[in-house]
FIKOLZA-1660 file (N, C-alpha, C; in steps of 0.1 Angstrom, whole numbers, plus 5000, padded with zeros to 4 digits):
% residues 235
   i   px   py   pz ch aa at
   1 5009 4988 5000  A  X  N
   1 5000 5000 5000  A  X CA
   1 5009 5012 5000  A  X  C
   2 5007 5021 4990  A  X  N
   2 5015 5033 4989  A  X CA
   2 5008 5044 4997  A  X  C
   3 5016 5050 5006  A  X  N
   3 5010 5061 5015  A  X CA
   3 5014 5074 5009  A  X  C
   4 5005 5083 5010  A  X  N
   4 5007 5097 5004  A  X CA
   4 5003 5107 5015  A  X  C
   5 5012 5117 5016  A  X  N
   5 5009 5128 5025  A  X CA
   5 5002 5139 5017  A  X  C
   6 4990 5143 5020  A  X  N
   6 4983 5153 5012  A  X CA
   6 4973 5160 5021  A  X  C
   7 4966 5170 5014  A  X  N
   7 4956 5178 5021  A  X CA
   7 4942 5173 5020  A  X  C
   8 4934 5174 5030  A  X  N
   8 4920 5171 5030  A  X CA
   8 4912 5184 5033  A  X  C
   9 4903 5187 5023  A  X  N
   9 4896 5200 5024  A  X CA
   9 4885 5199 5035  A  X  C
  10 4885 5210 5043  A  X  N
  10 4875 5212 5053  A  X CA
  10 4869 5226 5052  A  X  C
  11 4861 5230 5061  A  X  N
  11 4856 5244 5061  A  X CA
  11 4844 5246 5052  A  X  C
  12 4840 5259 5052  A  X  N
  12 4828 5263 5044  A  X CA
  12 4831 5266 5030  A  X  C
  13 4821 5269 5022  A  X  N
  13 4822 5273 5008  A  X CA
  13 4830 5287 5007  A  X  C
  14 4840 5287 4999  A  X  N
  14 4849 5298 4997  A  X CA
  14 4857 5302 5010  A  X  C
  15 4857 5294 5020  A  X  N
  15 4864 5296 5033  A  X CA
  15 4871 5282 5036  A  X  C
  16 4881 5278 5028  A  X  N
  16 4886 5264 5030  A  X CA
  16 4896 5264 5041  A  X  C
  17 4897 5253 5048  A  X  N
  17 4907 5249 5058  A  X CA
  17 4911 5235 5055  A  X  C
  18 4924 5232 5056  A  X  N
  18 4929 5219 5051  A  X CA
  18 4935 5211 5063  A  X  C
  19 4933 5198 5063  A  X  N
  19 4940 5189 5072  A  X CA
  19 4952 5182 5064  A  X  C
  20 4963 5181 5071  A  X  N
  20 4974 5173 5065  A  X CA
  20 4973 5159 5070  A  X  C
  21 4971 5150 5061  A  X  N
  21 4968 5136 5065  A  X CA
  21 4977 5126 5057  A  X  C
  22 4979 5115 5063  A  X  N
  22 4986 5104 5056  A  X CA
  22 4975 5094 5052  A  X  C
  23 4974 5092 5039  A  X  N
  23 4962 5084 5034  A  X CA
  23 4968 5075 5023  A  X  C
  24 4959 5065 5020  A  X  N
  24 4963 5056 5009  A  X CA
  24 4962 5064 4995  A  X  C
  25 4971 5061 4987  A  X  N
  25 4971 5069 4974  A  X CA
  25 4959 5066 4965  A  X  C
  26 4952 5055 4968  A  X  N
  26 4941 5051 4960  A  X CA
  26 4928 5057 4965  A  X  C
  27 4928 5062 4977  A  X  N
  27 4915 5068 4982  A  X CA
  27 4913 5082 4977  A  X  C
  28 4901 5086 4976  A  X  N
  28 4898 5100 4971  A  X CA
  28 4903 5111 4980  A  X  C
  29 4903 5123 4975  A  X  N
  29 4909 5134 4982  A  X CA
  29 4903 5136 4996  A  X  C
  30 4889 5136 4997  A  X  N
  30 4883 5138 5010  A  X CA
  30 4878 5125 5016  A  X  C
  31 4884 5114 5011  A  X  N
  31 4880 5101 5016  A  X CA
  31 4887 5097 5029  A  X  C
  32 4887 5084 5032  A  X  N
  32 4893 5079 5045  A  X CA
  32 4908 5081 5045  A  X  C
  33 4914 5084 5056  A  X  N
  33 4928 5086 5058  A  X CA
  33 4933 5077 5069  A  X  C
  34 4946 5076 5070  A  X  N
  34 4952 5067 5080  A  X CA
  34 4955 5075 5093  A  X  C
  35 4961 5087 5091  A  X  N
  35 4964 5095 5103  A  X CA
  35 4964 5110 5100  A  X  C
  36 4960 5118 5109  A  X  N
  36 4961 5133 5107  A  X CA
  36 4974 5138 5113  A  X  C
  37 4981 5146 5105  A  X  N
  37 4994 5151 5109  A  X CA
  37 4994 5166 5112  A  X  C
  38 4984 5173 5109  A  X  N
  38 4983 5187 5112  A  X CA
  38 4972 5194 5104  A  X  C
  39 4973 5207 5104  A  X  N
  39 4963 5215 5096  A  X CA
  39 4969 5227 5090  A  X  C
  40 4962 5233 5080  A  X  N
  40 4968 5244 5072  A  X CA
  40 4956 5254 5069  A  X  C
  41 4957 5266 5073  A  X  N
  41 4947 5277 5070  A  X CA
  41 4953 5288 5061  A  X  C
  42 4950 5288 5048  A  X  N
  42 4956 5298 5039  A  X CA
  42 4950 5312 5040  A  X  C
  43 4938 5313 5047  A  X  N
  43 4931 5326 5047  A  X CA
  43 4936 5335 5058  A  X  C
  44 4942 5329 5068  A  X  N
  44 4947 5338 5079  A  X CA
  44 4959 5346 5075  A  X  C
  45 4961 5357 5082  A  X  N
  45 4973 5366 5078  A  X CA
  45 4981 5367 5091  A  X  C
  46 4993 5361 5092  A  X  N
  46 4999 5352 5082  A  X CA
  46 4992 5338 5083  A  X  C
  47 4994 5330 5072  A  X  N
  47 4988 5317 5072  A  X CA
  47 4993 5308 5083  A  X  C
  48 4984 5300 5088  A  X  N
  48 4988 5291 5099  A  X CA
  48 4991 5277 5094  A  X  C
  49 5003 5272 5099  A  X  N
  49 5007 5258 5096  A  X CA
  49 5011 5251 5109  A  X  C
  50 5004 5241 5112  A  X  N
  50 5007 5233 5124  A  X CA
  50 5009 5218 5119  A  X  C
  51 5021 5213 5123  A  X  N
  51 5024 5199 5118  A  X CA
  51 5030 5192 5130  A  X  C
  52 5026 5179 5132  A  X  N
  52 5033 5170 5141  A  X CA
  52 5046 5165 5135  A  X  C
  53 5057 5171 5139  A  X  N
  53 5070 5169 5133  A  X CA
  53 5074 5154 5134  A  X  C
  54 5072 5148 5146  A  X  N
  54 5077 5134 5148  A  X CA
  54 5069 5125 5139  A  X  C
  55 5056 5127 5138  A  X  N
  55 5048 5118 5130  A  X CA
  55 5050 5120 5115  A  X  C
  56 5053 5132 5111  A  X  N
  56 5056 5135 5097  A  X CA
  56 5069 5129 5094  A  X  C
  57 5079 5130 5103  A  X  N
  57 5092 5124 5100  A  X CA
  57 5091 5108 5099  A  X  C
  58 5082 5103 5108  A  X  N
  58 5080 5088 5107  A  X CA
  58 5075 5084 5093  A  X  C
  59 5065 5090 5088  A  X  N
  59 5059 5086 5076  A  X CA
  59 5069 5089 5064  A  X  C
  60 5076 5100 5065  A  X  N
  60 5086 5102 5055  A  X CA
  60 5097 5092 5054  A  X  C
  61 5101 5087 5066  A  X  N
  61 5111 5077 5067  A  X CA
  61 5106 5063 5063  A  X  C
  62 5093 5062 5064  A  X  N
  62 5086 5049 5059  A  X CA
  62 5084 5049 5044  A  X  C
  63 5087 5060 5037  A  X  N
  63 5086 5061 5023  A  X CA
  63 5074 5068 5018  A  X  C
  64 5066 5075 5027  A  X  N
  64 5054 5082 5022  A  X CA
  64 5058 5093 5013  A  X  C
  65 5050 5095 5003  A  X  N
  65 5053 5106 4992  A  X CA
  65 5044 5118 4995  A  X  C
  66 5050 5129 4998  A  X  N
  66 5042 5141 5000  A  X CA
  66 5038 5148 4987  A  X  C
  67 5026 5153 4987  A  X  N
  67 5022 5161 4975  A  X CA
  67 5030 5174 4974  A  X  C
  68 5029 5181 4963  A  X  N
  68 5036 5193 4961  A  X CA
  68 5033 5204 4972  A  X  C
  69 5020 5205 4975  A  X  N
  69 5016 5215 4985  A  X CA
  69 5021 5211 4999  A  X  C
  70 5020 5199 5002  A  X  N
  70 5024 5194 5015  A  X CA
  70 5039 5195 5016  A  X  C
  71 5046 5192 5006  A  X  N
  71 5061 5193 5006  A  X CA
  71 5065 5207 5009  A  X  C
  72 5059 5217 5002  A  X  N
  72 5062 5231 5005  A  X CA
  72 5059 5235 5019  A  X  C
  73 5048 5230 5025  A  X  N
  73 5045 5233 5039  A  X CA
  73 5055 5227 5048  A  X  C
  74 5060 5214 5045  A  X  N
  74 5070 5208 5054  A  X CA
  74 5083 5215 5053  A  X  C
  75 5086 5221 5041  A  X  N
  75 5098 5228 5039  A  X CA
  75 5098 5241 5048  A  X  C
  76 5086 5247 5048  A  X  N
  76 5085 5260 5056  A  X CA
  76 5087 5257 5071  A  X  C
  77 5084 5245 5076  A  X  N
  77 5086 5241 5090  A  X CA
  77 5100 5235 5092  A  X  C
  78 5108 5233 5082  A  X  N
  78 5121 5227 5084  A  X CA
  78 5122 5212 5085  A  X  C
  79 5111 5205 5082  A  X  N
  79 5111 5191 5083  A  X CA
  79 5118 5184 5072  A  X  C
  80 5117 5189 5060  A  X  N
  80 5124 5184 5049  A  X CA
  80 5139 5185 5050  A  X  C
  81 5143 5197 5056  A  X  N
  81 5157 5199 5058  A  X CA
  81 5163 5189 5068  A  X  C
  82 5155 5187 5079  A  X  N
  82 5159 5177 5089  A  X CA
  82 5161 5163 5083  A  X  C
  83 5151 5159 5075  A  X  N
  83 5152 5146 5069  A  X CA
  83 5164 5145 5060  A  X  C
  84 5167 5156 5052  A  X  N
  84 5179 5156 5044  A  X CA
  84 5192 5155 5052  A  X  C
  85 5193 5162 5063  A  X  N
  85 5205 5161 5071  A  X CA
  85 5206 5147 5078  A  X  C
  86 5195 5141 5082  A  X  N
  86 5196 5128 5087  A  X CA
  86 5200 5117 5077  A  X  C
  87 5196 5119 5064  A  X  N
  87 5201 5110 5054  A  X CA
  87 5216 5111 5051  A  X  C
  88 5221 5124 5054  A  X  N
  88 5235 5126 5052  A  X CA
  88 5243 5119 5063  A  X  C
  89 5237 5115 5074  A  X  N
  89 5243 5109 5085  A  X CA
  89 5250 5118 5095  A  X  C
  90 5244 5131 5097  A  X  N
  90 5249 5140 5106  A  X CA
  90 5244 5137 5120  A  X  C
  91 5252 5142 5130  A  X  N
  91 5248 5140 5144  A  X CA
  91 5236 5150 5147  A  X  C
  92 5230 5147 5158  A  X  N
  92 5219 5155 5163  A  X CA
  92 5223 5170 5166  A  X  C
  93 5235 5171 5172  A  X  N
  93 5240 5185 5175  A  X CA
  93 5242 5193 5162  A  X  C
  94 5248 5187 5152  A  X  N
  94 5250 5194 5139  A  X CA
  94 5237 5197 5132  A  X  C
  95 5228 5187 5134  A  X  N
  95 5215 5190 5128  A  X CA
  95 5208 5201 5134  A  X  C
  96 5209 5202 5148  A  X  N
  96 5203 5214 5155  A  X CA
  96 5209 5227 5151  A  X  C
  97 5223 5227 5149  A  X  N
  97 5230 5239 5145  A  X CA
  97 5225 5244 5131  A  X  C
  98 5224 5234 5122  A  X  N
  98 5219 5238 5109  A  X CA
  98 5205 5243 5109  A  X  C
  99 5197 5237 5117  A  X  N
  99 5183 5241 5118  A  X CA
  99 5182 5255 5124  A  X  C
 100 5191 5259 5134  A  X  N
 100 5191 5272 5139  A  X CA
 100 5195 5283 5129  A  X  C
 101 5205 5279 5121  A  X  N
 101 5209 5289 5111  A  X CA
 101 5198 5291 5101  A  X  C
 102 5191 5279 5097  A  X  N
 102 5180 5280 5088  A  X CA
 102 5169 5289 5094  A  X  C
 103 5166 5288 5107  A  X  N
 103 5155 5296 5113  A  X CA
 103 5159 5311 5112  A  X  C
 104 5172 5314 5115  A  X  N
 104 5176 5328 5114  A  X CA
 104 5174 5334 5100  A  X  C
 105 5178 5326 5090  A  X  N
 105 5176 5330 5076  A  X CA
 105 5161 5331 5073  A  X  C
 106 5152 5323 5079  A  X  N
 106 5138 5324 5076  A  X CA
 106 5132 5337 5082  A  X  C
 107 5137 5340 5094  A  X  N
 107 5133 5353 5101  A  X CA
 107 5136 5365 5092  A  X  C
 108 5149 5365 5087  A  X  N
 108 5153 5376 5079  A  X CA
 108 5145 5377 5066  A  X  C
 109 5142 5365 5061  A  X  N
 109 5133 5365 5049  A  X CA
 109 5119 5370 5051  A  X  C
 110 5114 5367 5063  A  X  N
 110 5100 5372 5066  A  X CA
 110 5101 5387 5068  A  X  C
 111 5112 5392 5074  A  X  N
 111 5113 5407 5075  A  X CA
 111 5114 5414 5062  A  X  C
 112 5122 5408 5053  A  X  N
 112 5123 5414 5039  A  X CA
 112 5109 5414 5032  A  X  C
 113 5102 5403 5034  A  X  N
 113 5089 5402 5027  A  X CA
 113 5079 5413 5033  A  X  C
 114 5080 5415 5047  A  X  N
 114 5071 5425 5053  A  X CA
 114 5075 5439 5048  A  X  C
 115 5088 5442 5047  A  X  N
 115 5092 5455 5042  A  X CA
 115 5088 5457 5028  A  X  C
 116 5089 5447 5020  A  X  N
 116 5084 5448 5006  A  X CA
 116 5069 5451 5005  A  X  C
 117 5061 5444 5013  A  X  N
 117 5047 5447 5013  A  X CA
 117 5044 5461 5018  A  X  C
 118 5052 5466 5028  A  X  N
 118 5050 5480 5033  A  X CA
 118 5053 5490 5021  A  X  C
 119 5064 5487 5014  A  X  N
 119 5067 5496 5003  A  X CA
 119 5056 5496 4992  A  X  C
 120 5051 5484 4989  A  X  N
 120 5041 5483 4979  A  X CA
 120 5028 5491 4983  A  X  C
 121 5025 5490 4996  A  X  N
 121 5013 5497 5001  A  X CA
 121 5015 5512 5000  A  X  C
 122 5028 5517 5004  A  X  N
 122 5031 5531 5003  A  X CA
 122 5030 5536 4988  A  X  C
 123 5035 5528 4979  A  X  N
 123 5034 5532 4965  A  X CA
 123 5019 5532 4960  A  X  C
 124 5011 5523 4965  A  X  N
 124 4997 5523 4961  A  X CA
 124 4990 5535 4967  A  X  C
 125 4993 5539 4979  A  X  N
 125 4987 5551 4985  A  X CA
 125 4992 5564 4977  A  X  C
 126 5005 5564 4973  A  X  N
 126 5009 5576 4965  A  X CA
 126 5002 5577 4952  A  X  C
 127 5000 5565 4945  A  X  N
 127 4993 5565 4933  A  X CA
 127 4979 5570 4934  A  X  C
 128 4972 5566 4945  A  X  N
 128 4959 5570 4948  A  X CA
 128 4958 5585 4950  A  X  C
 129 4968 5591 4957  A  X  N
 129 4968 5605 4960  A  X CA
 129 4970 5613 4946  A  X  C
 130 4979 5608 4938  A  X  N
 130 4981 5614 4925  A  X CA
 130 4968 5614 4916  A  X  C
 131 4962 5603 4916  A  X  N
 131 4949 5602 4909  A  X CA
 131 4939 5611 4914  A  X  C
 132 4937 5612 4927  A  X  N
 132 4928 5621 4933  A  X CA
 132 4931 5636 4930  A  X  C
 133 4944 5639 4930  A  X  N
 133 4948 5653 4927  A  X CA
 133 4944 5656 4912  A  X  C
 134 4947 5646 4903  A  X  N
 134 4944 5648 4889  A  X CA
 134 4929 5650 4887  A  X  C
 135 4921 5642 4894  A  X  N
 135 4906 5643 4893  A  X CA
 135 4901 5656 4898  A  X  C
 136 4907 5661 4909  A  X  N
 136 4903 5673 4915  A  X CA
 136 4907 5685 4905  A  X  C
 137 4918 5684 4899  A  X  N
 137 4923 5694 4889  A  X CA
 137 4913 5694 4877  A  X  C
 138 4909 5682 4873  A  X  N
 138 4899 5682 4861  A  X CA
 138 4886 5687 4865  A  X  C
 139 4882 5685 4877  A  X  N
 139 4868 5689 4882  A  X CA
 139 4868 5704 4885  A  X  C
 140 4880 5711 4887  A  X  N
 140 4880 5725 4891  A  X CA
 140 4873 5734 4882  A  X  C
 141 4873 5733 4869  A  X  N
 141 4866 5743 4860  A  X CA
 141 4851 5742 4861  A  X  C
 142 4846 5732 4868  A  X  N
 142 4831 5730 4869  A  X CA
 142 4824 5742 4876  A  X  C
 143 4830 5749 4886  A  X  N
 143 4823 5760 4892  A  X CA
 143 4821 5771 4883  A  X  C
 144 4830 5774 4873  A  X  N
 144 4828 5784 4863  A  X CA
 144 4816 5782 4855  A  X  C
 145 4814 5769 4851  A  X  N
 145 4803 5765 4843  A  X CA
 145 4790 5767 4851  A  X  C
 146 4791 5764 4864  A  X  N
 146 4779 5766 4873  A  X CA
 146 4775 5780 4873  A  X  C
 147 4786 5789 4874  A  X  N
 147 4783 5804 4874  A  X CA
 147 4776 5808 4861  A  X  C
 148 4780 5803 4850  A  X  N
 148 4774 5806 4837  A  X CA
 148 4759 5801 4838  A  X  C
 149 4757 5789 4843  A  X  N
 149 4743 5784 4844  A  X CA
 149 4735 5793 4853  A  X  C
 150 4741 5799 4863  A  X  N
 150 4733 5808 4872  A  X CA
 150 4730 5821 4864  A  X  C
 151 4739 5825 4855  A  X  N
 151 4736 5838 4847  A  X CA
 151 4725 5835 4837  A  X  C
 152 4724 5823 4832  A  X  N
 152 4714 5821 4821  A  X CA
 152 4700 5823 4826  A  X  C
 153 4696 5819 4838  A  X  N
 153 4682 5822 4842  A  X CA
 153 4678 5837 4841  A  X  C
 154 4687 5846 4842  A  X  N
 154 4684 5860 4841  A  X CA
 154 4678 5864 4828  A  X  C
 155 4682 5856 4817  A  X  N
 155 4677 5859 4804  A  X CA
 155 4663 5853 4801  A  X  C
 156 4658 5845 4811  A  X  N
 156 4645 5839 4809  A  X CA
 156 4634 5850 4809  A  X  C
 157 4633 5861 4817  A  X  N
 157 4623 5871 4816  A  X CA
 157 4623 5877 4802  A  X  C
 158 4634 5879 4796  A  X  N
 158 4635 5885 4782  A  X CA
 158 4628 5876 4773  A  X  C
 159 4631 5863 4774  A  X  N
 159 4625 5853 4765  A  X CA
 159 4609 5853 4767  A  X  C
 160 4605 5854 4780  A  X  N
 160 4591 5855 4783  A  X CA
 160 4585 5867 4777  A  X  C
 161 4591 5879 4777  A  X  N
 161 4586 5890 4770  A  X CA
 161 4585 5888 4755  A  X  C
 162 4595 5882 4749  A  X  N
 162 4594 5879 4735  A  X CA
 162 4582 5870 4732  A  X  C
 163 4580 5860 4740  A  X  N
 163 4568 5851 4738  A  X CA
 163 4555 5859 4739  A  X  C
 164 4554 5868 4749  A  X  N
 164 4542 5876 4751  A  X CA
 164 4540 5885 4738  A  X  C
 165 4551 5891 4733  A  X  N
 165 4550 5899 4721  A  X CA
 165 4545 5891 4709  A  X  C
 166 4550 5878 4708  A  X  N
 166 4545 5870 4697  A  X CA
 166 4530 5867 4699  A  X  C
 167 4526 5864 4712  A  X  N
 167 4512 5862 4714  A  X CA
 167 4503 5874 4711  A  X  C
 168 4508 5886 4713  A  X  N
 168 4500 5898 4710  A  X CA
 168 4500 5901 4695  A  X  C
 169 4510 5898 4688  A  X  N
 169 4510 5902 4673  A  X CA
 169 4498 5897 4666  A  X  C
 170 4492 5885 4668  A  X  N
 170 4481 5881 4660  A  X CA
 170 4469 5890 4661  A  X  C
 171 4467 5896 4673  A  X  N
 171 4456 5906 4675  A  X CA
 171 4458 5919 4668  A  X  C
 172 4471 5923 4666  A  X  N
 172 4474 5935 4660  A  X CA
 172 4474 5934 4644  A  X  C
 173 4473 5923 4639  A  X  N
 173 4474 5921 4624  A  X CA
 173 4462 5914 4618  A  X  C
 174 4450 5921 4618  A  X  N
 174 4439 5916 4611  A  X CA
 174 4439 5917 4596  A  X  C
 175 4449 5924 4591  A  X  N
 175 4450 5927 4576  A  X CA
 175 4449 5914 4568  A  X  C
 176 4456 5904 4571  A  X  N
 176 4455 5892 4563  A  X CA
 176 4441 5887 4561  A  X  C
 177 4432 5888 4571  A  X  N
 177 4418 5884 4570  A  X CA
 177 4411 5893 4560  A  X  C
 178 4413 5906 4561  A  X  N
 178 4407 5915 4552  A  X CA
 178 4411 5913 4538  A  X  C
 179 4424 5910 4536  A  X  N
 179 4429 5907 4523  A  X CA
 179 4423 5894 4517  A  X  C
 180 4421 5885 4526  A  X  N
 180 4414 5873 4522  A  X CA
 180 4400 5875 4517  A  X  C
 181 4393 5884 4525  A  X  N
 181 4379 5888 4520  A  X CA
 181 4379 5895 4507  A  X  C
 182 4389 5904 4505  A  X  N
 182 4390 5911 4492  A  X CA
 182 4392 5901 4480  A  X  C
 183 4401 5892 4483  A  X  N
 183 4404 5882 4472  A  X CA
 183 4392 5874 4469  A  X  C
 184 4384 5870 4479  A  X  N
 184 4372 5863 4477  A  X CA
 184 4362 5871 4468  A  X  C
 185 4361 5884 4471  A  X  N
 185 4352 5893 4463  A  X CA
 185 4357 5894 4449  A  X  C
 186 4370 5895 4447  A  X  N
 186 4376 5896 4434  A  X CA
 186 4373 5883 4426  A  X  C
 187 4374 5872 4433  A  X  N
 187 4371 5859 4426  A  X CA
 187 4356 5859 4422  A  X  C
 188 4347 5865 4430  A  X  N
 188 4333 5865 4426  A  X CA
 188 4331 5874 4414  A  X  C
 189 4338 5886 4414  A  X  N
 189 4336 5895 4403  A  X CA
 189 4342 5891 4390  A  X  C
 190 4352 5883 4390  A  X  N
 190 4359 5878 4378  A  X CA
 190 4350 5871 4368  A  X  C
 191 4341 5862 4373  A  X  N
 191 4332 5855 4363  A  X CA
 191 4323 5865 4356  A  X  C
 192 4318 5875 4364  A  X  N
 192 4309 5885 4358  A  X CA
 192 4316 5893 4347  A  X  C
 193 4329 5897 4350  A  X  N
 193 4337 5905 4340  A  X CA
 193 4339 5896 4327  A  X  C
 194 4342 5883 4329  A  X  N
 194 4344 5874 4318  A  X CA
 194 4331 5873 4310  A  X  C
 195 4319 5872 4316  A  X  N
 195 4307 5871 4309  A  X CA
 195 4304 5884 4301  A  X  C
 196 4307 5895 4307  A  X  N
 196 4305 5908 4300  A  X CA
 196 4314 5909 4288  A  X  C
 197 4326 5905 4289  A  X  N
 197 4336 5906 4278  A  X CA
 197 4331 5896 4267  A  X  C
 198 4326 5884 4270  A  X  N
 198 4322 5875 4260  A  X CA
 198 4309 5880 4253  A  X  C
 199 4300 5887 4260  A  X  N
 199 4288 5893 4254  A  X CA
 199 4292 5904 4244  A  X  C
 200 4302 5913 4248  A  X  N
 200 4307 5923 4239  A  X CA
 200 4313 5918 4226  A  X  C
 201 4321 5907 4228  A  X  N
 201 4327 5901 4216  A  X CA
 201 4316 5895 4207  A  X  C
 202 4306 5889 4213  A  X  N
 202 4295 5884 4205  A  X CA
 202 4288 5895 4197  A  X  C
 203 4285 5906 4204  A  X  N
 203 4278 5918 4197  A  X CA
 203 4287 5923 4185  A  X  C
 204 4300 5924 4188  A  X  N
 204 4309 5929 4177  A  X CA
 204 4309 5919 4165  A  X  C
 205 4309 5907 4168  A  X  N
 205 4308 5897 4157  A  X CA
 205 4295 5898 4149  A  X  C
 206 4284 5900 4157  A  X  N
 206 4271 5902 4150  A  X CA
 206 4271 5914 4141  A  X  C
 207 4276 5925 4147  A  X  N
 207 4276 5938 4139  A  X CA
 207 4285 5937 4127  A  X  C
 208 4296 5930 4128  A  X  N
 208 4304 5927 4116  A  X CA
 208 4297 5919 4106  A  X  C
 209 4290 5909 4110  A  X  N
 209 4283 5901 4100  A  X CA
 209 4272 5909 4093  A  X  C
 210 4265 5918 4101  A  X  N
 210 4255 5926 4094  A  X CA
 210 4261 5936 4084  A  X  C
 211 4272 5942 4088  A  X  N
 211 4279 5951 4079  A  X CA
 211 4283 5944 4066  A  X  C
 212 4288 5931 4068  A  X  N
 212 4292 5924 4056  A  X CA
 212 4280 5921 4047  A  X  C
 213 4269 5918 4054  A  X  N
 213 4256 5915 4046  A  X CA
 213 4252 5927 4038  A  X  C
 214 4253 5939 4045  A  X  N
 214 4249 5952 4038  A  X CA
 214 4258 5954 4026  A  X  C
 215 4271 5952 4028  A  X  N
 215 4281 5954 4018  A  X CA
 215 4278 5945 4006  A  X  C
 216 4276 5933 4009  A  X  N
 216 4273 5923 3998  A  X CA
 216 4260 5927 3990  A  X  C
 217 4250 5931 3998  A  X  N
 217 4238 5935 3991  A  X CA
 217 4240 5948 3983  A  X  C
 218 4248 5957 3988  A  X  N
 218 4251 5970 3980  A  X CA
 218 4258 5966 3968  A  X  C
 219 4268 5957 3968  A  X  N
 219 4275 5953 3956  A  X CA
 219 4267 5946 3946  A  X  C
 220 4257 5938 3951  A  X  N
 220 4248 5931 3942  A  X CA
 220 4239 5942 3935  A  X  C
 221 4234 5952 3942  A  X  N
 221 4225 5962 3936  A  X CA
 221 4233 5970 3926  A  X  C
 222 4246 5973 3929  A  X  N
 222 4254 5981 3920  A  X CA
 222 4256 5972 3907  A  X  C
 223 4259 5960 3908  A  X  N
 223 4261 5951 3897  A  X CA
 223 4248 5950 3888  A  X  C
 224 4237 5949 3895  A  X  N
 224 4224 5949 3887  A  X CA
 224 4222 5962 3879  A  X  C
 225 4225 5973 3886  A  X  N
 225 4223 5986 3879  A  X CA
 225 4233 5987 3867  A  X  C
 226 4245 5982 3869  A  X  N
 226 4254 5983 3858  A  X CA
 226 4250 5974 3847  A  X  C
 227 4245 5963 3849  A  X  N
 227 4240 5954 3839  A  X CA
 227 4228 5960 3831  A  X  C
 228 4219 5966 3839  A  X  N
 228 4207 5972 3832  A  X CA
 228 4211 5984 3824  A  X  C
 229 4221 5992 3829  A  X  N
 229 4226 6003 3821  A  X CA
 229 4232 5998 3808  A  X  C
 230 4240 5988 3808  A  X  N
 230 4246 5982 3796  A  X CA
 230 4236 5977 3786  A  X  C
 231 4226 5971 3791  A  X  N
 231 4215 5966 3782  A  X CA
 231 4208 5977 3775  A  X  C
 232 4205 5988 3783  A  X  N
 232 4199 5999 3777  A  X CA
 232 4207 6005 3766  A  X  C
 233 4221 6006 3768  A  X  N
 233 4229 6012 3758  A  X CA
 233 4229 6004 3745  A  X  C
 234 4229 5991 3747  A  X  N
 234 4229 5982 3735  A  X CA
 234 4216 5984 3727  A  X  C
 235 4205 5986 3734  A  X  N
 235 4193 5988 3727  A  X CA
 235 4193 6001 3719  A  X  C
% end
């Protein structure tokens, strides 16, 4: 049976807490396990890691294979380093000395990480201040526009007067109505004028025809008289 050191998920939804367990490699992630070796909370600041070192060392010496996450957790607690030194055949005193040096290095590393985080926070605050200053500088011209908006209502009475004048103008200009009446009268008179003009043209045509008739009759009489006079001369 291959034993594996891995994490078993616990806790609520989106609030995970893990147990470090020794389990059969064939069992599922949250299935049955052989032994609990500690727990790991990634949400706390700083994250909490609690491991039973003697039991972890036992399973590692028995050939248990840690998962990548569990291996990194055991490294942070110095257990992997202890196992490596024991495999090299060092005495307990030398192993303790090496572990103390490693702990000092870890403390310095933690300090450097804390300083780095503090610098990042300061930079983020400085950026926020710069952005706020830029936004305030961009918003500064707004009061001038507000002043203009306050001046604009003063022109409203003038526009009201203009509207009143427009409303009054229709009462003062009845001329278009009178003009419309005149045009209607002219339209009524036009047919009469046209009838009179047609009657006059008819009369002229009749008079012309009568004159033509008279002229033709006169020419006929003159021709008759001329013929009679010629007959008389021949006789």
